[in-house]
C-alpha positions as CSV (number, residue, x, y, z in Angstrom):
1,X,-54.6,-29.5,11.9
2,X,-58.3,-29.9,11.1
3,X,-60.5,-31.9,13.5
4,X,-58.0,-30.8,16.6
5,X,-58.7,-28.3,19.2
6,X,-56.5,-26.3,21.0
7,X,-56.0,-26.9,24.4
8,X,-56.9,-24.1,27.2
9,X,-54.0,-22.2,28.1
10,X,-54.2,-19.5,30.8
11,X,-51.8,-16.5,28.9
12,X,-51.7,-14.4,32.3
13,X,-49.7,-17.7,33.8
14,X,-47.5,-18.0,31.2
15,X,-46.7,-14.2,31.0
16,X,-46.0,-14.2,34.9
17,X,-43.6,-17.2,34.6
18,X,-41.8,-16.8,30.9
19,X,-38.3,-16.2,30.8
20,X,-37.6,-12.8,29.7
21,X,-38.6,-9.7,31.2
22,X,-42.4,-8.6,30.6
23,X,-43.6,-5.1,31.8
24,X,-46.8,-3.2,31.0
25,X,-45.9,0.7,30.9
26,X,-49.0,3.2,31.6
27,X,-49.6,6.2,29.1
28,X,-47.8,8.3,31.8
29,X,-44.5,6.3,31.2
30,X,-44.7,4.5,34.8
31,X,-44.4,1.0,35.7
32,X,-47.9,-0.8,35.9
33,X,-47.4,-4.4,35.9
34,X,-44.5,-6.4,36.0
35,X,-44.0,-10.1,35.5
36,X,-41.6,-12.3,37.7
37,X,-38.5,-12.3,35.1
38,X,-39.1,-8.2,35.1
39,X,-39.0,-7.6,38.9
40,X,-35.7,-9.6,39.0
41,X,-34.1,-7.6,36.1
42,X,-35.3,-4.5,37.6
43,X,-33.6,-5.3,41.2
44,X,-36.1,-3.3,43.0
45,X,-39.7,-2.5,43.6
46,X,-40.5,-0.5,40.6
47,X,-44.6,-0.1,40.1
48,X,-45.7,3.5,40.0
49,X,-41.7,4.6,38.9
50,X,-41.0,6.0,35.4
51,X,-39.9,3.2,33.1
52,X,-36.7,3.5,30.9
53,X,-38.5,2.2,27.8
54,X,-39.8,4.4,25.3
55,X,-42.0,3.3,22.0
56,X,-39.9,2.5,19.0
57,X,-39.3,0.1,15.8
58,X,-37.2,-2.9,16.5
59,X,-34.7,-4.1,19.4
60,X,-33.8,-0.7,21.5
61,X,-31.4,-0.5,24.3
62,X,-31.7,1.5,27.6
63,X,-29.8,2.1,30.8
64,X,-31.3,1.2,34.0
65,X,-29.7,1.9,37.7
66,X,-31.3,0.2,40.2
67,X,-28.7,1.4,42.7
68,X,-26.5,4.5,42.1
69,X,-23.3,2.7,41.8
70,X,-24.9,-0.2,39.7
71,X,-25.6,-0.1,35.8
72,X,-27.3,-2.3,33.8
73,X,-27.9,-2.3,30.1
74,X,-31.4,-3.6,28.6
75,X,-32.3,-4.7,25.2
76,X,-36.2,-4.6,24.5
77,X,-39.1,-4.2,22.1
78,X,-42.2,-2.4,22.5
79,X,-45.7,-3.1,21.5
80,X,-48.6,-0.3,21.8
81,X,-52.1,-1.2,22.9
82,X,-55.3,0.0,22.6
83,X,-56.0,1.9,25.8
84,X,-52.3,3.8,25.0
85,X,-50.3,1.5,27.4
86,X,-47.2,0.1,26.2
87,X,-46.2,-3.9,26.5
88,X,-43.0,-3.9,26.9
89,X,-40.6,-7.3,26.2
90,X,-36.5,-7.0,27.6
91,X,-33.4,-9.0,28.9
92,X,-30.5,-8.1,30.2
93,X,-27.7,-7.7,27.9
94,X,-24.8,-5.8,29.9
95,X,-22.4,-8.8,30.1
96,X,-23.4,-9.5,26.2
97,X,-22.2,-6.0,25.5
98,X,-19.1,-6.2,27.5
99,X,-18.2,-9.0,25.3
100,X,-19.0,-7.3,22.2
101,X,-17.2,-4.3,23.5
102,X,-14.1,-6.2,24.2
103,X,-13.8,-8.1,21.1
104,X,-14.0,-4.6,19.4
105,X,-11.2,-3.5,21.4
106,X,-9.2,-6.4,20.7
107,X,-9.7,-6.1,17.2
108,X,-9.2,-2.2,17.4
109,X,-5.8,-2.7,19.1
110,X,-4.4,-5.5,16.5
111,X,-5.0,-3.1,14.0
112,X,-2.7,-0.5,16.1
113,X,0.0,-2.9,16.1
114,X,-0.7,-3.2,12.4
115,X,-0.1,0.0,11.5
116,X,3.2,-0.2,13.4
117,X,2.3,3.9,14.7
118,X,4.9,4.7,17.5
119,X,5.4,2.7,20.9
120,X,3.5,5.5,23.2
121,X,1.1,5.8,20.5
122,X,0.2,2.6,20.5
123,X,-0.4,2.0,23.9
124,X,-2.1,5.2,24.6
125,X,-4.8,4.0,22.0
126,X,-5.0,0.4,23.5
127,X,-5.4,2.4,26.9
128,X,-8.4,4.0,25.6
129,X,-9.9,0.9,24.1
130,X,-9.7,-0.6,27.5
131,X,-11.2,2.1,29.4
132,X,-14.4,2.5,26.6
133,X,-14.9,-1.3,27.5
134,X,-15.7,-1.7,30.9
135,X,-16.7,0.3,33.6
136,X,-13.6,2.0,34.6
137,X,-12.0,5.3,35.7
138,X,-8.8,5.2,34.0
139,X,-6.0,2.6,32.6
140,X,-2.3,2.8,32.7
141,X,0.2,0.7,30.8
142,X,3.4,0.8,32.3
143,X,6.9,-0.8,30.7
144,X,10.7,-1.2,31.4
145,X,12.2,1.9,30.5
146,X,15.7,1.3,27.8
147,X,17.9,1.1,30.8
148,X,15.6,-2.0,32.2
149,X,15.6,-0.6,35.9
150,X,12.5,1.2,36.3
151,X,8.9,1.5,34.8
152,X,7.8,4.2,33.2
153,X,4.0,4.9,32.1
154,X,3.7,4.4,28.2
155,X,0.1,4.9,27.5
156,X,-2.4,6.2,30.0
157,X,-6.3,7.3,29.9
158,X,-8.6,8.8,32.3
159,X,-5.5,9.9,34.6
160,X,-4.1,13.1,33.4
161,X,0.0,12.7,32.2
162,X,2.9,12.8,35.2
163,X,6.0,12.6,34.0
164,X,7.3,11.9,37.5
165,X,4.9,9.5,38.5
166,X,7.1,6.4,38.7
167,X,9.4,8.5,41.0
168,X,6.9,9.3,43.4
169,X,5.4,5.8,43.6
170,X,8.9,4.8,44.5
171,X,8.6,7.3,47.3
172,X,5.4,5.8,48.8
173,X,7.1,2.8,48.7
174,X,10.2,3.8,50.9
175,X,7.4,5.4,53.4
176,X,5.8,1.7,53.3
177,X,2.9,1.7,51.2
178,X,2.2,-1.9,49.5
179,X,2.2,-1.4,45.7
180,X,0.5,-4.2,44.5
181,X,1.8,-3.1,40.6
182,X,5.0,-4.4,41.7
183,X,3.6,-7.5,42.9
184,X,1.6,-8.2,39.5
185,X,5.1,-7.1,38.0
186,X,7.3,-9.2,40.2
187,X,5.1,-12.7,40.3
188,X,3.6,-12.5,36.8
189,X,0.3,-13.0,38.2
190,X,-2.7,-10.9,38.1
191,X,-4.0,-9.0,41.2
192,X,-7.2,-7.6,42.0
193,X,-7.8,-5.4,45.4
194,X,-11.2,-4.4,46.3
195,X,-11.8,-1.0,47.9
196,X,-8.4,0.1,47.3
197,X,-9.0,3.6,46.3
198,X,-10.6,4.6,49.5
199,X,-7.6,2.9,51.4
200,X,-4.7,4.7,49.5
201,X,-6.7,8.1,50.4
202,X,-6.6,6.9,54.4
203,X,-2.9,6.0,53.6
204,X,-0.3,8.5,54.7
205,X,2.5,6.7,52.5
206,X,0.5,7.3,49.9
207,X,0.7,11.3,50.0
208,X,3.0,11.8,47.3
209,X,0.3,10.3,44.8
210,X,-2.7,11.1,46.7
211,X,-3.6,14.0,44.7
212,X,-2.9,11.8,41.4
213,X,-4.7,9.1,42.7
214,X,-7.7,11.1,44.1
215,X,-8.5,12.8,41.1
216,X,-10.6,10.2,40.0
217,X,-13.4,8.3,41.6
218,X,-12.5,4.5,41.6
219,X,-12.9,1.9,44.0
220,X,-11.3,-1.8,42.6
221,X,-8.0,-1.6,41.4
222,X,-6.7,-4.6,39.0
223,X,-3.0,-4.9,37.7
224,X,-2.2,-7.7,35.0
225,X,1.5,-8.0,33.7
226,X,2.7,-7.6,30.2
227,X,4.7,-10.9,29.8
228,X,7.0,-11.5,26.6
229,X,8.4,-15.1,26.5
230,X,7.6,-15.7,30.4
231,X,9.2,-12.6,31.4
232,X,7.1,-9.3,33.0
233,X,8.2,-6.4,30.5
234,X,5.7,-3.9,32.2
235,X,2.0,-3.7,33.8
236,X,-1.4,-3.1,32.8
237,X,-3.4,-1.2,35.3
238,X,-7.1,-1.0,35.8
239,X,-9.4,1.3,38.0
240,X,-12.6,0.6,38.2
241,X,-15.3,2.8,39.0
242,X,-17.3,2.2,42.5
243,X,-19.7,-0.7,42.2
244,X,-18.4,-2.8,39.5
245,X,-17.2,-6.4,40.9
246,X,-13.9,-7.5,38.7
247,X,-14.9,-11.2,37.9
248,X,-13.1,-14.2,35.9
249,X,-14.1,-12.9,32.9
250,X,-12.8,-9.0,33.5
251,X,-9.4,-10.3,34.3
252,X,-9.3,-12.4,31.2
253,X,-10.3,-9.4,29.2
254,X,-7.6,-7.6,31.3
255,X,-4.9,-10.5,30.2
256,X,-6.4,-10.6,26.7
257,X,-5.0,-6.8,26.2
258,X,-1.9,-6.6,28.4
259,X,-0.7,-9.4,25.6
260,X,-1.5,-7.0,23.0
261,X,0.3,-4.2,24.9
262,X,3.1,-6.9,25.5
263,X,3.5,-7.7,22.0
264,X,3.8,-3.6,21.1
265,X,6.7,-3.7,23.4
266,X,8.4,-6.3,22.0
267,X,8.2,-5.1,18.9
268,X,9.8,-1.9,19.8
269,X,12.6,-3.7,21.7
270,X,13.2,-5.7,18.7
271,X,13.5,-2.9,16.2
272,X,15.5,-1.0,19.2
273,X,17.9,-3.4,19.0
274,X,18.2,-4.0,15.3
275,X,19.1,-0.4,15.0
276,X,21.5,-0.6,17.7
277,X,23.5,-3.5,15.7
278,X,22.7,-1.3,12.7
279,X,24.6,1.4,14.2
280,X,27.5,-0.8,15.5
281,X,27.7,-2.0,11.6
282,X,28.4,1.3,10.5
283,X,30.5,2.6,13.2
284,X,32.5,-0.6,12.4
285,X,32.3,0.0,8.4
286,X,33.6,3.6,8.7
287,X,36.7,2.4,11.1
288,X,37.2,0.2,8.1
289,X,37.3,3.1,5.6
290,X,39.5,5.2,7.8
291,X,41.9,2.0,8.1
292,X,41.7,1.2,4.5
293,X,41.7,4.8,2.4
294,X,42.7,7.6,5.0
295,X,45.4,5.9,6.9
296,X,46.9,4.5,4.0
297,X,46.9,8.0,2.4
298,X,48.5,9.8,5.0
299,X,51.4,7.0,5.3
300,X,52.1,7.4,1.5
301,X,51.8,11.3,2.1
302,X,54.6,10.7,5.0
303,X,56.5,8.8,2.8
304,X,57.1,11.4,0.2
305,X,57.6,13.8,3.0
306,X,60.2,11.8,3.8
307,X,61.7,11.2,0.6
308,X,62.1,15.2,0.2
309,X,64.2,15.0,3.4
310,X,66.2,12.5,2.3
311,X,66.6,14.6,-1.2
312,X,67.6,17.5,0.9
313,X,70.1,16.0,3.1
314,X,72.4,15.0,0.2
315,X,73.7,18.9,0.3
316,X,73.4,18.6,-3.5
317,X,71.2,20.9,-5.4
318,X,67.6,18.6,-5.6
319,X,66.2,18.2,-9.3
320,X,63.1,20.4,-10.0
321,X,61.7,17.4,-11.6
322,X,62.3,15.4,-8.7
323,X,60.7,17.8,-6.0
324,X,57.7,19.0,-8.6
325,X,56.6,15.4,-8.8
326,X,56.8,14.5,-5.2
327,X,54.7,17.6,-4.2
328,X,52.5,16.9,-6.9
329,X,51.8,13.7,-5.3
330,X,51.5,15.1,-1.9
331,X,49.0,17.4,-3.3
332,X,46.9,14.6,-4.9
333,X,46.9,12.4,-1.8
334,X,46.0,15.6,0.4
335,X,43.0,16.5,-2.0
336,X,42.0,12.4,-1.5
337,X,42.3,12.2,2.2
338,X,40.3,15.8,2.5
339,X,37.8,14.6,0.3
340,X,37.4,11.4,2.2
341,X,37.6,13.2,5.9
342,X,34.8,15.5,4.7
343,X,32.6,12.3,3.7
344,X,33.1,10.9,6.9
345,X,32.4,14.1,8.5
346,X,29.1,14.6,6.5
347,X,28.0,10.6,7.5
348,X,28.4,10.7,11.1
349,X,26.6,14.3,10.7
350,X,24.6,15.0,7.8
351,X,22.6,17.6,10.0
352,X,25.7,20.1,9.2
353,X,25.9,19.4,5.4
354,X,24.3,23.4,5.2
355,X,27.0,24.7,6.7
356,X,29.6,22.7,4.7
357,X,27.7,23.6,1.6
358,X,24.3,22.3,1.6
359,X,23.0,19.0,0.3
360,X,24.5,19.3,-3.0
361,X,28.1,19.6,-1.6
362,X,27.3,16.7,1.2
363,X,26.4,14.2,-1.5
364,X,29.3,15.1,-4.1
365,X,31.9,14.5,-1.0
366,X,30.3,11.3,-0.5
367,X,30.3,10.3,-4.0
368,X,34.0,11.7,-4.4
369,X,35.0,10.1,-0.9
370,X,33.0,6.4,-2.2
371,X,35.1,7.1,-5.6
372,X,38.7,7.1,-4.1
373,X,37.9,4.1,-2.1
374,X,36.3,2.1,-4.7
375,X,37.3,3.3,-8.1
376,X,33.5,4.0,-8.6
377,X,32.6,6.4,-11.4
378,X,30.0,9.0,-10.0
379,X,27.7,11.3,-12.1
380,X,25.9,13.9,-10.6
381,X,23.2,15.9,-11.7
382,X,21.3,18.4,-9.6
383,X,18.5,20.6,-10.7
384,X,17.5,24.0,-10.0
385,X,16.3,24.2,-6.2
386,X,17.1,20.6,-5.2
387,X,20.6,21.6,-3.4
388,X,19.0,23.8,-0.8
389,X,16.8,21.3,1.1
390,X,17.8,22.1,4.8
391,X,17.5,20.5,8.0
392,X,16.2,17.1,8.7
393,X,14.5,16.4,5.5
394,X,17.8,17.1,4.1
395,X,19.5,14.9,6.3
396,X,17.0,12.0,5.8
397,X,17.5,12.8,1.7
398,X,21.2,12.2,2.4
399,X,20.8,9.1,4.5
400,X,18.5,7.7,1.8
401,X,21.1,8.6,-0.8
402,X,23.9,7.2,1.0
403,X,22.6,3.7,1.8
404,X,21.6,3.2,-2.1
405,X,25.5,4.1,-2.5
406,X,26.4,1.5,0.0
407,X,24.2,-1.0,-1.3
408,X,25.7,-0.7,-4.7
409,X,29.3,-0.6,-3.6
410,X,28.1,-3.9,-1.6
411,X,25.9,-5.9,-3.9
412,X,25.8,-4.2,-7.6
413,X,29.7,-4.9,-8.9
414,X,29.1,-1.4,-11.0
415,X,31.3,0.9,-12.5
416,X,29.5,3.5,-12.9
417,X,26.3,5.4,-10.9
418,X,24.6,7.9,-11.2
419,X,22.5,10.2,-8.7
420,X,20.1,13.1,-10.3
421,X,18.5,15.7,-7.6
422,X,15.3,17.3,-9.0
423,X,12.4,19.5,-7.7
424,X,9.0,19.2,-10.0
425,X,5.7,19.9,-9.1
426,X,6.2,20.0,-5.4
427,X,8.0,16.8,-5.3
428,X,11.7,16.5,-4.7
429,X,13.2,13.5,-6.3
430,X,16.6,11.6,-5.9
431,X,17.8,8.9,-8.0
432,X,20.3,6.8,-7.8
433,X,21.3,4.5,-10.7
434,X,24.2,2.0,-11.3
435,X,25.1,-0.2,-14.3
436,X,25.9,-3.3,-12.1
437,X,24.4,-6.9,-12.2
438,X,20.9,-5.5,-10.3
439,X,19.9,-6.0,-6.9
440,X,16.7,-7.1,-8.0
441,X,12.8,-6.4,-7.9
442,X,12.6,-6.8,-4.3
443,X,15.4,-4.7,-3.6
444,X,18.0,-5.0,-0.9
445,X,16.4,-6.6,1.8
446,X,16.7,-6.0,5.6
447,X,17.5,-3.3,8.0
448,X,18.9,-1.1,5.4
449,X,15.8,-0.8,2.7
450,X,13.1,-0.5,5.8
451,X,15.4,2.3,7.2
452,X,15.3,3.9,3.9
453,X,11.8,4.0,3.6
454,X,11.1,5.0,7.0
455,X,12.9,8.1,6.8
456,X,10.9,8.9,3.0
457,X,7.3,8.0,5.0
458,X,8.4,10.4,7.8
459,X,7.7,13.3,4.9
460,X,5.0,11.7,3.0
461,X,7.1,10.3,0.5
462,X,8.4,6.6,-0.7
463,X,11.3,4.7,-1.8
464,X,11.1,2.3,-4.7
465,X,13.7,0.0,-5.9
466,X,13.5,-1.7,-9.6
467,X,15.9,-3.3,-11.6
468,X,17.2,-0.9,-14.6
469,X,15.3,-1.7,-18.2
470,X,19.0,-2.5,-19.3
471,X,21.2,-3.8,-16.5
472,X,21.7,-2.5,-13.0
473,X,19.3,-1.2,-10.2
474,X,17.7,2.2,-10.1
475,X,16.6,3.5,-6.4
476,X,14.1,6.6,-6.4
477,X,13.2,8.6,-3.4
478,X,10.4,11.0,-4.2
479,X,8.9,13.3,-1.1
480,X,6.8,16.4,-1.2
481,X,9.1,19.2,-0.4
482,X,6.0,21.7,0.7
483,X,5.7,19.0,4.6
484,X,6.0,21.4,7.5
485,X,7.4,18.7,9.6
486,X,7.7,15.2,9.9
487,X,4.7,12.9,10.6
488,X,5.9,10.8,12.9
489,X,8.7,9.9,15.2
């Protein structure tokens, strides 16, 4: 303001006591002067030593190693001086950058979970995110196997894959090795062990895994449990590079990533149990179909055979008309039983459809069997080349069509079903249309529709369900027929 005089300020004193690091770098790139904060940040005597800073616009980053096993990150800005020297203002952002990378790792892992890849793919990606985030040599994620009796490596980064890691680990335990990983699993609490790498190499009990553990240079070991509703389902193991201290913030980050891994393991377990329930329901359905159709038809055949036996025991000549009628009924019943059996064989082992006549014959047998059991009328139209699919693709197409027919029987109240198979412009199309009450625009809910879509997505295809413009429902499967292999498990 006019009339006010600025107080006399000793700029050198202010610079010396400034909270950020200030350094003067000579034209040769060496430290010529530092304030108190800069000296603390550098952590050792650096006057005359090369600086990590280079002149540039805006904020830049540099890595500083005051000791061979200590790594710090500096954010800095520079200003050139007339004599060719450079004034540098800098601060330590190591912890800040760790937090940023940890948040990015959490976000990336959440995206992997949302993409619903296979469990090993998700856990491998998660392990890689953890490895990039902190000063780590390796990361392992172990989860209970299907039997629940042992842990298996489901995701890893850093260490190469050893299929027999867990059996070797159990051998180390039998030799008297202390397994901190199992301590974390059994107690449900994180475990951090400094100087673990050197201790393992010195301990003869660890000999079965000494080579594996010695492949990388690491020092501190941390293990955190994967908890699902309070129960441990696995562990996340972190192997830290020498010189890195594992504090509360690091453990908190590992727990957050372990929570993400536990969510993936839990989801995979729920999906597996749902599939087991679906398979059990399918077996029960086949048993009901066997009893309701084939058993009754075979019983009818036996009764007709008994009728012939009774006629033959009379001693008189047997009327030709009666024999012809019984023979006709036996032949018709035998044909129906054969169709039902062939359809059930295809349902149980659709991969053998090529041996039994191909995809077209498999679907035709299924339609005939369903018609015999339910009274539905089927029409099957097969375009050129559409019935020649083989292998896993044919199996998945058959399963989708079978599920669509099952939904018609269960939900639609239909009288007629039309099945069309076609190949056009490099795409295979299977359409199942009924004249029933309609399942709705959302299609059949639950596991059945999800399984149909999963089978299509394996081959880069789609399954859509919609109402027919007049009545009923249309299920349409489209897959590219030039796909060399399924895209996922």
